[in-house]
Phi, psi and omega in degrees: 000137179297324185297338180281343180080005180285337176223160177258167176301323179293322176301315181295314179300317180296319179295316178298316181298317179297315179293319179298317179298314180297318179293317178297317178296332178277357176107004179295141179260344181207159179238140174238117174256117188226169178061044179261148180245338186245124182297345177281345184273311188277087180241059181300329181301323178298325179286313188288331184302325182269356183236000174072024177252166175273154183240128178236138179229132179236132180252157177263127176246108181205019183234170181086168183306319182258010181056036182241023179230157173287168178304330181271003174095004181284138177275164175304322180296316178297317179300311181300317182294315182293314182291325176296313179298329179282351176099013178299140178280331181217141174240150182197187181223145176210163181057213178074228191270353177102176191295324183302312179280336182287341176300312180289325176299315181292326175298319179291321175301311184298323180292340184255005180213159173261003181274157173298149178244000000 
């Protein structure tokens, strides 16, 4: 996690890029970066643009009073907007509180992006 200071944003980007390249060279058609809590971490579009794969990013929503925010406090709307602007082909949610609460999270994601959820 970036917030711990053990790695930098550039370290994370370099790791994603290295993995994306290896996966693309191995024949992958798409990348899924999932179970992220910090909007600074899931930047698959940066990886995929240079490797010709599609990029999907899924965030974990399990924090806040209504369990509808990421650990870092981002709302579904903020997540959808940031990931869409970053070029994600698909935005989504995984893990966290489960399907009952994720129905409304996914509805909110969809309302804030033109990308598939």
